[in-house]
C-alpha positions as CSV (number, residue, x, y, z in Angstrom):
1,X,-0.1,0.1,0.0
2,X,3.0,2.4,1.0
3,X,4.7,1.4,-2.4
4,X,1.6,2.3,-4.4
5,X,1.2,5.3,-2.6
6,X,4.9,6.3,-3.4
7,X,4.2,5.7,-6.9
8,X,1.0,7.8,-7.2
9,X,2.9,10.6,-5.3
10,X,5.9,10.7,-7.8
11,X,3.7,10.5,-11.0
12,X,1.4,13.6,-9.5
13,X,5.1,15.3,-9.1
14,X,6.0,14.4,-12.9
15,X,2.5,15.5,-13.9
16,X,2.7,18.8,-12.2
17,X,6.4,19.4,-13.5
18,X,5.0,18.5,-16.9
19,X,2.7,21.3,-16.5
20,X,4.9,23.9,-15.6
21,X,7.1,22.9,-18.3
22,X,4.4,23.6,-20.8
23,X,3.3,26.8,-19.6
24,X,7.0,27.8,-19.8
25,X,7.3,27.1,-23.1
26,X,4.0,28.5,-24.3
27,X,4.5,32.0,-22.4
28,X,8.2,31.8,-23.7
29,X,7.2,31.6,-27.4
30,X,4.4,34.0,-27.1
31,X,6.0,37.5,-26.6
32,X,3.2,39.5,-28.2
33,X,0.1,37.6,-27.8
34,X,0.3,37.9,-24.2
35,X,0.1,41.1,-21.9
36,X,-2.9,42.5,-23.5
37,X,-1.9,42.5,-27.1
38,X,-4.4,41.4,-29.8
39,X,-4.0,40.7,-33.7
40,X,-4.7,43.1,-35.7
41,X,-4.6,44.0,-39.7
42,X,-0.9,43.9,-40.8
43,X,0.9,47.2,-40.5
44,X,4.0,48.1,-42.7
45,X,6.7,49.0,-40.0
46,X,10.3,50.3,-40.9
47,X,13.2,51.6,-38.5
48,X,14.4,53.7,-41.4
49,X,11.7,55.2,-43.4
50,X,11.1,55.0,-46.9
51,X,12.5,58.5,-47.8
52,X,15.5,57.7,-46.2
53,X,18.6,58.5,-48.2
54,X,21.9,58.9,-46.0
55,X,22.8,59.5,-42.2
56,X,26.3,59.5,-40.3
57,X,26.6,58.4,-36.7
58,X,29.1,58.6,-34.2
59,X,29.8,55.1,-33.1
60,X,31.0,53.1,-30.0
61,X,31.5,49.6,-30.7
62,X,32.8,47.1,-27.9
63,X,33.2,43.4,-29.2
64,X,35.1,40.9,-27.0
65,X,38.4,42.8,-25.8
66,X,38.4,45.3,-28.8
67,X,37.2,49.1,-28.4
68,X,36.3,50.9,-31.4
69,X,35.1,54.3,-32.0
70,X,34.6,56.7,-34.9
71,X,31.9,57.2,-37.6
72,X,29.3,55.0,-39.2
73,X,27.8,56.2,-42.5
74,X,24.6,54.3,-43.6
75,X,23.4,55.1,-47.1
76,X,20.8,54.0,-49.1
77,X,20.6,53.5,-53.0
78,X,17.6,55.3,-54.5
79,X,17.5,52.9,-57.3
80,X,18.3,49.4,-55.8
81,X,17.1,50.2,-52.3
82,X,20.5,48.5,-51.4
83,X,22.0,49.8,-48.1
84,X,26.1,50.4,-47.6
85,X,27.3,50.6,-44.1
86,X,30.9,51.8,-43.7
87,X,32.6,52.3,-40.3
88,X,35.6,54.7,-40.2
89,X,37.9,55.2,-37.1
90,X,38.6,58.7,-35.9
91,X,41.6,58.9,-37.7
92,X,39.8,57.8,-41.2
93,X,40.8,54.3,-41.0
94,X,38.4,51.7,-42.5
95,X,37.2,49.5,-40.2
96,X,34.5,47.6,-42.0
97,X,32.3,48.4,-45.2
98,X,29.2,46.2,-45.5
99,X,26.5,46.0,-48.4
100,X,22.8,44.9,-47.6
101,X,20.4,43.9,-50.3
102,X,16.5,42.2,-50.3
103,X,18.4,40.2,-52.9
104,X,17.9,36.5,-51.4
105,X,21.1,35.3,-53.4
106,X,23.4,37.9,-52.3
107,X,21.7,39.8,-49.4
108,X,25.1,40.7,-47.8
109,X,28.3,41.5,-48.9
110,X,31.8,42.1,-47.2
111,X,33.6,44.9,-49.2
112,X,36.4,45.2,-46.3
113,X,36.8,44.0,-42.8
114,X,39.7,45.0,-40.4
115,X,41.4,42.0,-39.3
116,X,41.0,41.7,-35.7
117,X,37.5,41.3,-36.4
118,X,37.7,39.5,-39.2
119,X,36.2,36.3,-37.7
120,X,33.1,34.4,-38.7
121,X,31.1,34.6,-35.3
122,X,31.7,38.5,-35.1
123,X,30.8,39.2,-38.9
124,X,27.8,37.1,-38.4
125,X,26.9,39.3,-35.6
126,X,27.4,42.5,-37.4
127,X,25.4,41.2,-40.4
128,X,22.2,40.2,-38.2
129,X,22.4,43.7,-36.1
130,X,22.1,45.7,-39.5
131,X,19.7,43.2,-40.8
132,X,17.4,44.0,-37.9
133,X,18.0,47.6,-38.6
134,X,17.7,47.8,-41.9
135,X,15.2,45.1,-42.3
136,X,16.7,43.6,-45.5
137,X,16.0,39.9,-44.6
138,X,12.3,40.4,-44.4
139,X,11.5,39.2,-47.9
140,X,9.5,36.0,-47.7
141,X,9.1,36.0,-43.8
142,X,5.9,35.7,-42.0
143,X,4.8,38.7,-40.5
144,X,2.0,39.4,-38.0
145,X,0.8,42.8,-36.3
146,X,-0.4,43.1,-32.6
147,X,-1.6,45.9,-31.0
148,X,-2.6,47.1,-27.4
149,X,-3.6,50.9,-26.3
150,X,0.1,52.0,-26.5
151,X,2.3,50.1,-29.0
152,X,1.9,48.5,-32.5
153,X,4.5,45.3,-32.7
154,X,5.4,43.4,-36.1
155,X,6.3,39.5,-35.2
156,X,8.8,38.6,-38.1
157,X,9.2,35.2,-38.6
158,X,12.5,34.6,-40.1
159,X,13.8,31.2,-40.5
160,X,14.1,30.0,-36.8
161,X,14.3,33.4,-35.4
162,X,11.3,35.8,-34.2
163,X,12.0,39.5,-34.3
164,X,9.6,42.0,-33.0
165,X,9.5,45.4,-33.9
166,X,7.9,47.7,-31.3
167,X,6.2,51.1,-32.4
168,X,4.6,53.3,-29.7
169,X,1.7,55.1,-31.1
170,X,2.3,58.6,-29.8
171,X,6.0,58.6,-31.3
172,X,4.9,56.8,-34.4
173,X,8.6,55.5,-34.9
174,X,10.2,52.0,-33.9
175,X,11.8,52.4,-30.4
176,X,12.9,48.8,-29.6
177,X,13.6,45.8,-31.6
178,X,13.9,42.4,-29.8
179,X,15.3,39.2,-31.6
180,X,14.4,35.7,-29.8
181,X,15.3,32.2,-30.7
182,X,13.2,29.5,-28.9
183,X,13.1,30.9,-25.4
184,X,15.8,33.2,-25.3
185,X,16.6,36.9,-26.1
186,X,19.5,37.2,-28.6
187,X,19.6,40.9,-29.5
188,X,18.2,43.8,-28.0
189,X,17.8,47.2,-29.7
190,X,16.7,50.6,-28.2
191,X,16.2,53.4,-30.4
192,X,15.6,57.0,-29.1
193,X,14.8,60.2,-30.9
194,X,13.6,60.4,-34.4
195,X,14.6,62.8,-37.2
196,X,15.3,62.9,-41.0
197,X,13.6,59.4,-41.3
198,X,16.0,57.3,-39.2
199,X,16.6,57.0,-35.2
200,X,18.8,59.5,-33.6
201,X,20.4,56.8,-31.2
202,X,20.7,53.4,-31.5
203,X,21.6,51.2,-28.7
204,X,22.3,47.4,-29.8
205,X,23.1,44.8,-26.9
206,X,23.8,41.2,-27.5
207,X,23.0,38.3,-25.1
208,X,25.1,35.3,-26.6
209,X,28.3,37.2,-27.2
210,X,30.2,40.0,-26.1
211,X,29.2,43.0,-28.4
212,X,27.9,46.2,-27.7
213,X,27.0,49.0,-30.3
214,X,26.2,52.5,-29.7
215,X,25.2,55.2,-32.3
216,X,24.6,58.8,-32.1
217,X,23.5,60.8,-34.9
218,X,25.6,63.6,-35.7
């Protein structure tokens, strides 16, 4: 009798833990649907707006044990809609030069990258950061829009990643971006201020690797 009671107790514990796990998985997968958000008609949300052509940011980048500061120039080609992102040191030394396109066959091109950061994990991180900002990887992605009394949120599913673009209804620009994979946040982007069709200040923080980027418009 005691043995049977023991097995019943253990089964109850397993069921309880399984239930807790299911609740955790569901809540982790759903960033937007919870907390008062509801699905609405899809809304076109952009970080750099359609009329954007060019801007210059003062940049501070910490990547592992390297610190870089200088200027980042972001320029959009008015014909192809491709973006060029060039990072120059304070002395004019080129640190990296990237091109981004909506062309799925060649959506990212490295024109140049400085040797200390010429590593796949770092290049891939930079690629993801600027793809998030420039939204060049959204072609053929599944996009859903949610809303509450304060924000609009676009959920963009790209491969195994979920990107959330959050727009405050009062400010009408993207004030934060969160990239998630499964149950963990990978990248958090915070934008403050907005002028000339682009954010005034951008903070990018990675959760998986040591990379922080701060861009301040000049």
